[in-house]
ZAMARGU-4260 file (C-alpha; in steps of 0.2 Angstrom, whole numbers, plus 5000, padded with zeros to 4 digits):
<rodrens>
0) 5414/4171/4130 | 5415/4158/4114 | 5411/4141/4120 | 5410/4125/4111 | 5405/4108/4116
5) 5418/4095/4112 | 5412/4079/4117 | 5391/4077/4123 | 5392/4068/4139 | 5375/4060/4147
10) 5366/4070/4157 | 5366/4061/4173 | 5356/4070/4190 | 5366/4075/4203 | 5368/4059/4215
15) 5366/4065/4233 | 5377/4054/4242 | 5388/4054/4228 | 5411/4053/4236 | 5413/4066/4225
20) 5400/4077/4235 | 5406/4069/4251 | 5421/4068/4249 | 5429/4051/4260 | 5442/4052/4273
25) 5450/4039/4284 | 5460/4024/4280 | 5451/4015/4268 | 5453/4023/4250 | 5455/4017/4233
30) 5474/4012/4229 | 5471/4022/4212 | 5469/4037/4218 | 5481/4053/4215 | 5490/4063/4228
35) 5484/4080/4230 | 5502/4094/4227 | 5498/4109/4240 | 5501/4120/4225 | 5512/4136/4232
40) 5504/4147/4215 | 5525/4150/4210 | 5521/4141/4191 | 5509/4145/4181 | 5496/4132/4173
45) 5494/4133/4152 | 5507/4134/4138 | 5509/4151/4129 | 5510/4155/4110 | 5510/4169/4105
50) 5496/4180/4115 | 5487/4162/4119 | 5486/4153/4133 | 5481/4136/4129 | 5473/4127/4147
55) 5466/4111/4150 | 5456/4109/4168 | 5449/4095/4175 | 5442/4089/4192 | 5442/4071/4196
60) 5445/4063/4213 | 5460/4061/4222 | 5470/4059/4242 | 5472/4077/4248 | 5483/4077/4262
65) 5481/4094/4270 | 5492/4092/4286 | 5507/4079/4286 | 5510/4069/4271 | 5508/4053/4282
70) 5495/4060/4291 | 5476/4061/4289 | 5470/4063/4270 | 5453/4065/4263 | 5447/4059/4246
75) 5439/4074/4235 | 5434/4083/4221 | 5448/4094/4215 | 5454/4105/4200 | 5468/4097/4190
80) 5478/4104/4177 | 5478/4093/4161 | 5492/4076/4164 | 5496/4084/4179 | 5496/4082/4195
85) 5480/4088/4204 | 5482/4102/4216 | 5474/4112/4229 | 5471/4128/4229 | 5468/4123/4206
90) 5481/4128/4196 | 5486/4145/4193 | 5483/4153/4180 | 5492/4170/4175 | 5492/4180/4159
95) 5496/4198/4154 | 5482/4209/4152 | 5481/4207/4131 | 5481/4188/4134 | 5467/4176/4123
100) 5463/4161/4135 | 5458/4144/4125 | 5452/4135/4140 | 5448/4116/4138 | 5437/4111/4153
105) 5435/4091/4156 | 5424/4084/4172 | 5432/4067/4177 | 5421/4063/4190 | 5408/4048/4185
110) 5392/4051/4199 | 5393/4072/4198 | 5389/4086/4185 | 5402/4101/4188 | 5400/4118/4187
115) 5416/4129/4179 | 5412/4149/4187 | 5424/4163/4186 | 5433/4157/4168 | 5429/4175/4159
120) 5434/4190/4155 | 5438/4205/4168 | 5428/4213/4174 | 5411/4206/4173 | 5394/4210/4179
125) 5390/4191/4185 | 5397/4176/4184 | 5401/4165/4170 | 5397/4150/4173 | 5400/4132/4164
130) 5391/4115/4168 | 5398/4098/4162 | 5389/4083/4163 | 5401/4068/4170 | 5411/4064/4157
135) 5410/4078/4148 | 5423/4090/4139 | 5420/4108/4132 | 5430/4123/4126 | 5431/4139/4131
140) 5440/4156/4123 | 5439/4173/4133 | 5451/4188/4134 | 5459/4188/4150 | 5452/4208/4151
145) 5459/4221/4163 | 5476/4218/4177 | 5470/4212/4194 | 5468/4196/4203 | 5453/4186/4204
150) 5448/4168/4208 | 5442/4156/4199 | 5430/4139/4204 | 5424/4125/4201 | 5405/4119/4212
155) 5398/4102/4210 | 5380/4101/4203 | 5373/4116/4198 | 5380/4134/4202 | 5369/4144/4214
160) 5375/4159/4227 | 5374/4152/4246 | 5373/4162/4261 | 5387/4160/4271 | 5387/4145/4281
165) 5382/4147/4300 | 5374/4130/4306 | 5384/4118/4314 | 5382/4103/4303 | 5385/4114/4288
170) 5397/4104/4275 | 5410/4114/4265 | 5418/4110/4249 | 5427/4125/4244 | 5443/4118/4238
175) 5438/4116/4221 | 5447/4135/4218 | 5460/4141/4213 | 5470/4159/4207 | 5466/4169/4194
180) 5480/4184/4191 | 5480/4194/4175 | 5496/4207/4173 | 5501/4221/4168 | 5506/4222/4149
185) 5526/4227/4156 | 5522/4220/4175 | 5538/4208/4182 | 5528/4197/4192 | 5538/4199/4211
190) 5526/4195/4224 | 5519/4177/4230 | 5499/4172/4228 | 5491/4162/4245 | 5475/4155/4241
195) 5462/4149/4257 | 5454/4135/4255 | 5443/4126/4267 | 5433/4107/4266 | 5424/4105/4284
200) 5412/4089/4287 | 5404/4083/4302 | 5413/4072/4311 | 5398/4066/4325 | 5385/4078/4334
205) 5400/4085/4345 | 5412/4089/4332 | 5420/4091/4311 | 5435/4087/4302 | 5441/4104/4297
210) 5455/4103/4284 | 5457/4125/4283 | 5471/4128/4274 | 5483/4142/4267 | 5490/4136/4246
215) 5486/4119/4251 | 5491/4114/4270 | 5484/4119/4288 | 5499/4124/4301 | 5511/4120/4305
220) 5512/4112/4287 | 5508/4128/4281 | 5525/4137/4270 | 5539/4143/4281 | 5540/4161/4270
225) 5556/4167/4272 | 5563/4186/4270 | 5576/4198/4276 | 5576/4216/4284 | 5575/4229/4272
230) 5566/4217/4259 | 5548/4222/4251 | 5534/4207/4251 | 5521/4207/4240 | 5507/4197/4243
235) 5490/4193/4232 | 5480/4185/4245 | 5461/4175/4241 | 5446/4171/4250 | 5441/4156/4241
240) 5429/4150/4256 | 5412/4154/4258 | 5417/4164/4277 | 5426/4177/4282 | 5444/4180/4289
245) 5451/4195/4294 | 5467/4192/4291 | 5482/4200/4305 | 5500/4202/4302 | 5510/4202/4320
250) 5521/4216/4320 | 5521/4224/4305 | 5510/4235/4297 | 5505/4230/4278 | 5497/4243/4265
255) 5481/4238/4257 | 5485/4243/4237 | 5468/4235/4229 | 5455/4223/4233 | 5443/4214/4222
260) 5432/4197/4218 | 5426/4183/4208 | 5422/4198/4194 | 5433/4215/4197 | 5447/4223/4205
265) 5451/4240/4208 | 5470/4247/4212 | 5470/4261/4225 | 5481/4274/4222 | 5493/4279/4230
270) 5484/4293/4241 | 5470/4279/4244 | 5482/4267/4251 | 5479/4263/4270 | 5492/4254/4282
275) 5482/4240/4293 | 5487/4226/4302 | 5472/4216/4303 | 5460/4218/4286 | 5445/4209/4284
280) 5441/4197/4270 | 5424/4191/4265 | 5421/4178/4256 | 5425/4176/4237 | 5438/4195/4241
285) 5455/4198/4236 | 5469/4209/4243 | 5484/4215/4235 | 5494/4221/4249 | 5513/4224/4252
290) 5524/4228/4265 | 5543/4228/4271 | 5550/4219/4288 | 5565/4233/4299 | 5562/4220/4314
295) 5570/4202/4310 | 5564/4188/4319 | 5549/4176/4318 | 5531/4183/4315 | 5514/4176/4307
300) 5501/4180/4297 | 5485/4173/4302 | 5467/4176/4303 | 5458/4182/4318 | 5447/4172/4319
305) 5448/4160/4334 | 5438/4145/4329 | 5453/4146/4314 | 5468/4144/4320 | 5467/4133/4338
310) 5470/4117/4338 | 5453/4111/4337 | 5454/4120/4317 | 5466/4099/4315 | 5458/4088/4305
315) 5457/4076/4320 | 5453/4090/4331 | 5458/4086/4348 | 5443/4088/4364 | 5442/4103/4369
320) 5453/4107/4385 | 5465/4096/4377 | 5483/4102/4383 | 5489/4105/4367 | 5481/4120/4369
325) 5494/4124/4383 | 5509/4120/4374 | 5526/4129/4373 | 5528/4121/4356 | 5516/4132/4341
330) 5516/4121/4330 | 5502/4111/4343 | 5495/4124/4351 | 5488/4133/4334 | 5483/4127/4318
335) 5473/4130/4303 | 5475/4147/4293 | 5490/4153/4298 | 5508/4155/4290 | 5525/4158/4299
340) 5538/4171/4292 | 5555/4170/4298 | 5565/4188/4292 | 5581/4188/4294 | 5594/4198/4301
345) 5606/4208/4291 | 5627/4204/4294 | 5632/4209/4311 | 5615/4215/4319 | 5612/4215/4334
350) 5599/4216/4346 | 5598/4234/4353 | 5607/4239/4372 | 5595/4240/4384 | 5589/4258/4389
355) 5582/4267/4404 | 5559/4263/4402 | 5542/4265/4410 | 5543/4252/4422 | 5524/4243/4423
360) 5517/4225/4433 | 5502/4218/4423 | 5494/4203/4433 | 5485/4190/4423 | 5471/4184/4439
365) 5453/4175/4442 | 5443/4177/4452 | 5425/4174/4457 | 5411/4169/4440 | 5403/4188/4436
370) 5394/4184/4418 | 5388/4169/4405 | 5405/4163/4407 | 5411/4149/4415 | 5427/4158/4421
375) 5430/4176/4425 | 5446/4184/4421 | 5457/4199/4419 | 5473/4206/4417 | 5475/4218/4430
380) 5490/4233/4432 | 5497/4236/4447 | 5492/4254/4452 | 5506/4260/4466 | 5516/4251/4477
385) 5506/4234/4480 | 5500/4222/4470 | 5479/4220/4467 | 5472/4207/4479 | 5476/4189/4471
390) 5457/4188/4468 | 5454/4206/4461 | 5448/4207/4444 | 5442/4219/4433 | 5430/4219/4417
395) 5437/4223/4408 | 5453/4220/4410 | 5465/4235/4412 | 5466/4249/4399 | 5484/4255/4395
400) 5489/4271/4394 | 5506/4274/4384 | 5515/4287/4378 | 5521/4286/4360 | 5542/4286/4360
405) 5543/4282/4376 | 5552/4265/4379 | 5539/4253/4392 | 5543/4239/4400 | 5530/4229/4405
410) 5531/4212/4417 | 5516/4198/4416 | 5514/4188/4430 | 5502/4175/4432 | 5491/4170/4445
415) 5480/4158/4435 | 5483/4139/4438 | 5487/4136/4419 | 5498/4145/4407 | 5494/4160/4396
420) 5504/4172/4381 | 5499/4189/4379 | 5502/4197/4361 | 5504/4215/4359 | 5492/4219/4344
425) 5498/4233/4330 | 5510/4236/4344 | 5529/4235/4329 | 5542/4229/4344 | 5554/4216/4342
430) 5548/4200/4339 | 5552/4190/4355 | 5541/4201/4365 | 5527/4199/4351 | 5520/4186/4364
435) 5518/4171/4352 | 5522/4157/4363 | 5539/4145/4355 | 5536/4156/4341 | 5542/4176/4342
440) 5561/4178/4344 | 5576/4172/4332 | 5585/4156/4333 | 5583/4147/4347 | 5578/4163/4358
445) 5559/4162/4359 | 5546/4165/4370 | 5543/4153/4383 | 5525/4152/4390 | 5521/4162/4404
450) 5519/4147/4418 | 5508/4149/4434 | 5518/4158/4447 | 5528/4164/4433 | 5533/4181/4421
455) 5536/4188/4409 | 5543/4205/4400 | 5539/4211/4386 | 5548/4228/4379 | 5539/4239/4370
460) 5545/4254/4359 | 5530/4262/4354 | 5534/4270/4339 | 5516/4279/4335 | 5501/4286/4344
465) 5485/4277/4343 | 5471/4265/4348 | 5478/4246/4349 | 5473/4229/4360 | 5483/4218/4371
470) 5480/4199/4373 | 5480/4182/4376 | 5487/4171/4363 | 5486/4155/4372 | 5471/4142/4373
475) 5462/4159/4366 | 5442/4154/4364 | 5444/4150/4384 | 5455/4163/4389 | 5449/4177/4378
480) 5430/4176/4380 | 5432/4174/4400 | 5442/4189/4400 | 5459/4194/4395 | 5458/4207/4381
485) 5461/4223/4385 | 5461/4239/4378 | 5480/4248/4375 | 5480/4266/4371 | 5497/4277/4364
490) 5495/4294/4366 | 5506/4308/4360 | 5521/4316/4372 | 5514/4326/4386 | 5494/4322/4380
495) 5485/4313/4393 | 5469/4304/4390 | 5454/4314/4392 | 5437/4303/4395 | 5424/4318/4393
500) 5430/4320/4375 | 5437/4304/4372 | 5426/4286/4373 | 5435/4269/4372 | 5421/4255/4369
505) 5430/4237/4368 | 5420/4222/4364 | 5424/4204/4366 | 5412/4189/4372 | 5403/4183/4388
510) 5407/4167/4383 | 5411/4153/4370 | 5393/4149/4363 | 5393/4151/4344 | 5380/4165/4345
515) 5389/4176/4354 | 5383/4186/4369 | 5393/4203/4368 | 5402/4213/4383 | 5406/4232/4380
520) 5419/4239/4391 | 5415/4224/4401 | 5399/4227/4404 | 5380/4219/4393 | 5373/4234/4397
525) 5378/4251/4392 | 5374/4265/4406 | 5369/4284/4397 | 5383/4298/4396 | 5382/4315/4397
530) 5395/4322/4384 | 5398/4342/4380 | 5389/4352/4365 | 5401/4358/4351 | 5414/4351/4358
535) 5424/4336/4347 | 5424/4319/4352 | 5435/4305/4347 | 5426/4287/4350 | 5440/4272/4349
540) 5432/4255/4343 | 5439/4239/4345 | 5433/4220/4342 | 5444/4209/4351 | 5429/4195/4348
545) 5433/4179/4344 | 5422/4177/4326 | 5409/4190/4317 | 5408/4208/4317 | 5403/4222/4326
550) 5392/4234/4319 | 5394/4254/4328 | 5380/4266/4323 | 5375/4284/4329 | 5358/4290/4329
555) 5346/4303/4333 | 5328/4304/4330 | 5332/4289/4321 | 5345/4297/4307 | 5361/4289/4308
560) 5375/4306/4309 | 5390/4307/4303 | 5407/4308/4309 | 5424/4308/4304 | 5435/4294/4301
565) 5453/4297/4308 | 5464/4278/4310 | 5461/4261/4307 | 5472/4249/4319 | 5481/4265/4325
570) 5488/4273/4309 | 5482/4288/4303 | 5469/4286/4286 | 5474/4293/4272 | 5468/4313/4269
575) 5454/4304/4256 | 5448/4292/4268 | 5445/4307/4283 | 5431/4315/4274 | 5413/4316/4285
580) 5402/4300/4283 | 5387/4290/4288 | 5392/4286/4306 | 5392/4268/4304 | 5406/4256/4306
585) 5407/4237/4306 | 5420/4230/4313 | 5430/4212/4310 | 5439/4204/4325 | 5453/4212/4329
590) 5451/4228/4321 | 5450/4243/4330 | 5446/4260/4321 | 5446/4278/4329 | 5431/4294/4323
595) 5428/4310/4325 | 5412/4317/4330 | 5413/4335/4330 | 5401/4350/4339 | 5389/4337/4341
600) 5373/4346/4343 | 5362/4349/4360 | 5351/4334/4362 | 5347/4313/4361 | 5358/4300/4355
605) 5359/4283/4353 | 5374/4273/4350 | 5371/4254/4344 | 5383/4241/4347 | 5377/4225/4337
610) 5386/4207/4333 | 5386/4200/4315 | 5387/4186/4311 | 5386/4182/4290 | 5372/4192/4287
615) 5363/4192/4304 | 5362/4201/4320 | 5361/4192/4333 | 5362/4207/4347 | 5360/4220/4349
620) 5366/4233/4365 | 5361/4252/4365 | 5368/4267/4373 | 5360/4284/4375 | 5371/4298/4374
625) 5365/4318/4380 | 5372/4330/4370 | 5371/4343/4384
</rodrens>
């Protein structure tokens, strides 16, 4: 990278209470501030002449409306292309490999220095940074480098790599970031680029003001994507925030084609590309993905952290237990990092005709408080002719054992004093049955909330065997942490679940505390088990907490043993990813994994289940496994 200084500016210290650093919100503002444009990342910034991109970037103050254009706003430092509207995310830098970038950088703030990061040749060893004093301008010239999906950002003050935010009073300022895409020489772009940006500030001792956005907007103001059955959708997703986000697609698998970060990108070979429904995105990472909807209807792509999709994720969040948590309108009962996709049916399409199916009845119940959570709820499967007692609760909720290819109708009967909805996580099914109240479905026929003393029947087609989840999708935080989740295991025709060799671990939270108290299979303690030596044992692992990750490890005499990965999110892994490796795996919220522990030798083993937030282990459960 070559750097020159065009106009030296005075080197002022970063003011600790500067407007740029703090951001201002509410109704009082400077009248001459420009309004931020939500950047859909369709139009690259700069001017191409031959193989040189000339690019003008500046940091300036602007007014940002992360929700409605007449809604609440924030006055923040943002990125802008010279002579154009400021935008969040920052201007899209997109060039072909072999391009040289001539970037003019300007700090238009008058009270804060600015550090640009990531304007450099890829791949890189360390992030390049350029600091500008207030009013200063500099020019960079560098080669774009290898094809891939990257990001760049600006930080107020000096650059340092902060740990992920964990404290309640943490301020977040990740709106100063944008996408940096390098295409192959012959590539014609046919994809979309989505950038996650977050701004967060303490409102008072009880809550925060939030701007959790995808391409500059928060649900329900995020872009509504349109597609048709059979289309192939290619997305580049960039996490420019300081938090990890497990990104989940409803109703379909997507193929992970590449993963990267600010410095480098790794394009997977065809044999390495796995199918997933949830993909964890640590801070500063990128993914390239593709999927092809084969069923029409309304679908979602969203972060699976409950705190990032609840009504409380709005800028002016409502109080806890607000009526919007139970709203029929999906615009009200969700907020934050959510995108909607409408898949148009082909001409002449008709809903499949009803066929004979297996019938199940699943009751939503509340019983006596049993643990830390103030309430105790569960899904309870009717077994036999008589419904379960009205106050009976199973911890965890009933595990559903279904059969691949067998049409199954599950009637959910709500005995709670409040509405609910059920999402069949990872299951490829019709949109109406997907379980997002007021959204799932086609046209005016959308899934209703399941009111008290009412019911809803979900139609499941079950095209593959694997380990899945079902869980509430309304008032998620309270209902999930009270027990409204369960495992869903789809077996091959003729197969039976054998608990002697098939071991299921479903992890959830016991109550809403931000320091999680884990429940594994509904219990805060893990009782010892005995398994057979020399046999093949399948471990099915599920994380359906509300935040953080869960790490599973199997030890023998303090040494990690070996196991073989089999599947992720219910889909078999590519052969290249099924070789034996160390028996430890972290699961983000909404992930499932299957592993095989083959022919263990007799002895005493230990299974560790650890709750991890950032780099901190918050809790640990241990189970003794005797192999005989």
